[in-house]
N, C-alpha and C positions, 0 to 999 in steps of 0.2 A: 407520442413525442419522442420516445426512445428510437423508433424507426426513422424518424426524420433526422435525428442527430447522426445516426449510423450511416444513412444514405448521403448526408452532406459530408461527413468525414470521408466516406469512400470516394465520393466525387472529387473531393479536394486532393486526396492522395493519388488517385488514378489520373485525373486530368487537372493539372494545376491551371489556374486562371491565366488569361493572356497577359495580365499586367505584370506578372512575375517573369514570364518567358519572353517578353518583347525585347529585352536587352540582350538576350543570348543570340548568337549568330549560328548559322548552319555549320556543322563540323567541317565537311569537305565538299566543295562544289564539284560535282562529277562532270566529266567531259561529255558533251552531247554530240560532237562531230567526230569523224574518223581522224586519227592522227596522220594517216596517209590517204591521199585522195584516190578515188577510183581511177581517175585519169592517169595518175602516176603509176599505179599498178598495171593498168592496161599498156602503158608505154613500155614498162620494164618487160612484160611478158612478150610484147611484139618484137622488141629488140632481141630477146633471147631466142625466139623462134626464128628470126631472120638470120642470126649467127649460126644456129644449128642447120638451117637449110643451106647456107653458104658452105659450111663444113662438109655436109653430105654431098653437095655438088662438086666440091674440090676432090673428095675421095673418089667419086664416080668418074670424074675426068682423069684422075691419076690411074685408075684401074683400066680405063679405056685406052690410055696411052701406053700402058704396060710398065708404069713406074713403080707400082706397089710391090712387084716381085723383087726388084732391086733394093727398094727401101726396106723391105722386111728382112732381106739377107744382110743388110748393113753395107751394101756396096754403093760406092759413088760412081756414077757413069764416067768412063774414061780411066778409071783406076782399078780395073779388075785384076785380081790376083791370078797368077797362073795356076793351073791345076796341080802342078807338082810343088807348089810353095807351102802347102799345108803340112803340119806335123800330124802323123797318124800313129796311134798306138796299135801295134799288130797283135801283141800277146802280153799277158801279165801273169806272173807266177810268184806265189809266196814261197820263199826258200826256207825261212825260219820265222819265228815269232816276230823278230825285229827286222827282217830283211825281205825286200821285194825286188824281183827282177822284171824289167819291162823290155820288150823289143819295140823300138820306135823307128818309123820310116820317115825320112825327110829328104827331099830332092832326089829320090831314086836310090838313096843309100839307107841301109839299116844300121841301127846302133843298139847296143845292149846297155841299158841303164840299170845299175844296181844301187838301190838306196837302202840305207840302214838307219833306223831310228836311234840306235845306240851311238851316240856321238854325232848324229845328224850328218852323215856323209853320203855322197853319191859318186859313183864311178861310171864314166861313159867310155864304151869301147866300140870301135867301128867294126861291123860285121861284113862290110863290103857292099857291093851293089845288089839291089834286089832285082834289077834287070839291066840289060846292056845299054850303056849310054856313051856319049862321045868323049868320055874320059874327064869330065868336069868334076872337080873336087868341091865339096860343100864349103 
């Protein structure tokens, strides 16, 4: 008799009868379908692949036409800078802890630029022409 009571009590605690739990609802209904359809994923992947193929084709065409050299150098066709238009640092020498002297070439002329961090000053002095030109001043 004692075993029957313990087994009934254990059954009542572990598995309550259906009359008590019939009023309770499931806590969270889980989603059974995918939130994004497989067709939507396939369409997105195909558009991405199509754009990448178009980009690679455009780069290959630009390389074939010779446009990539000018684009990489930052030059726009028709607006090329002359060879003597660039500023070139020929030499740099530290004179003291706070002073540095640079020799700079621009349009065939050389300049001595002395900069000092004390007081943040710079002095520019023309050294003349680095090679013979038609007498054009900068």
